Legacy VTK file of the C-alpha trace (Angstrom):
# vtk DataFile Version 3.0
C-alpha trace
ASCII
DATASET POLYDATA
POINTS 105 float
-56.075 -61.508 17.949
-53.464 -63.908 19.328
-53.269 -66.270 16.360
-53.890 -66.610 12.628
-54.180 -69.822 10.630
-54.070 -70.754 6.962
-53.395 -73.718 4.707
-50.605 -73.085 2.207
-52.575 -74.762 -0.586
-55.271 -72.072 -0.192
-52.691 -69.302 -0.749
-52.175 -68.359 -4.394
-48.729 -69.122 -5.762
-46.606 -65.998 -6.237
-44.089 -67.992 -8.258
-44.392 -71.553 -9.562
-44.582 -73.886 -6.559
-44.044 -71.072 -4.034
-46.690 -70.048 -1.524
-45.779 -66.863 0.380
-47.634 -66.990 3.711
-46.593 -63.700 5.345
-49.784 -61.828 4.413
-52.118 -64.799 4.921
-50.729 -65.229 8.452
-50.662 -61.464 9.101
-46.961 -61.586 10.055
-45.299 -58.305 10.974
-41.641 -59.355 10.649
-41.455 -63.047 9.806
-41.657 -64.295 6.243
-42.774 -67.901 5.700
-42.784 -69.622 2.321
-43.886 -73.130 1.421
-42.129 -74.551 -1.628
-43.991 -77.525 -3.151
-42.285 -78.441 -6.429
-41.617 -81.230 -8.892
-38.217 -82.721 -9.683
-36.076 -80.418 -11.811
-37.361 -77.141 -10.308
-34.679 -74.478 -9.812
-34.872 -71.184 -7.979
-33.081 -67.999 -8.873
-29.812 -67.056 -7.235
-30.396 -64.189 -4.798
-29.472 -62.642 -1.469
-31.274 -60.517 1.111
-28.555 -57.949 1.821
-30.923 -55.078 1.038
-33.580 -56.124 3.567
-31.108 -57.696 6.067
-33.162 -60.910 6.226
-31.512 -64.146 7.324
-33.375 -67.291 6.297
-33.758 -70.881 7.458
-34.523 -73.542 4.856
-36.057 -76.824 6.109
-36.467 -79.624 3.582
-39.553 -81.557 4.651
-39.665 -84.123 1.811
-37.503 -84.855 -1.214
-33.929 -83.997 -2.155
-32.262 -80.728 -3.081
-28.977 -79.045 -3.748
-28.521 -75.623 -2.209
-25.661 -73.416 -3.358
-24.587 -70.833 -0.769
-21.824 -68.416 -1.793
-20.669 -70.945 -4.408
-20.604 -73.936 -2.018
-22.974 -76.792 -2.915
-24.853 -78.475 -0.075
-26.771 -81.735 -0.607
-30.017 -81.767 1.382
-32.268 -84.662 2.341
-35.579 -84.725 4.187
-35.156 -83.211 7.646
-32.066 -81.128 6.806
-32.107 -77.437 7.727
-29.759 -74.632 6.648
-29.495 -71.048 7.970
-28.215 -68.474 5.482
-26.910 -64.979 6.307
-28.633 -62.047 4.631
-25.487 -61.133 2.645
-24.915 -64.643 1.267
-26.127 -65.666 -2.171
-28.307 -68.748 -2.325
-29.944 -70.910 -4.982
-32.057 -74.074 -4.786
-32.274 -77.007 -7.209
-34.582 -79.947 -6.517
-33.699 -83.438 -7.769
-37.005 -84.995 -6.628
-40.569 -83.864 -5.997
-40.013 -81.886 -2.799
-41.539 -79.764 -0.082
-39.540 -77.141 1.801
-40.404 -74.493 4.395
-38.448 -71.226 4.311
-38.616 -68.793 7.244
-36.900 -65.436 7.266
-36.747 -62.277 9.328
-34.458 -59.307 9.804
LINES 1 106
105 0 1 2 3 4 5 6 7 8 9 10 11 12 13 14 15 16 17 18 19 20 21 22 23 24 25 26 27 28 29 30 31 32 33 34 35 36 37 38 39 40 41 42 43 44 45 46 47 48 49 50 51 52 53 54 55 56 57 58 59 60 61 62 63 64 65 66 67 68 69 70 71 72 73 74 75 76 77 78 79 80 81 82 83 84 85 86 87 88 89 90 91 92 93 94 95 96 97 98 99 100 101 102 103 104
């Protein structure tokens, strides 16, 4: 089959506000996550050195602070950030927000 579709709201949250779409879309290499959270939500600091996965974060709506290797980045709607697999990253949302995260080795 050449395509697969889904609506993120139909995919069960794997963490509060996080919808992991890789399985629902039958992706082989690409991970896609929809983050739909309220103001004050914070993610855990992590990296992807073990699975060699770089990620792109696209803030669709809202406002966020992203800390990459200790450097704070202020994000507004429409901002995108690519993060190396070895770099640590953490998200904090100041407003109700929606963000798409895509990652692949």
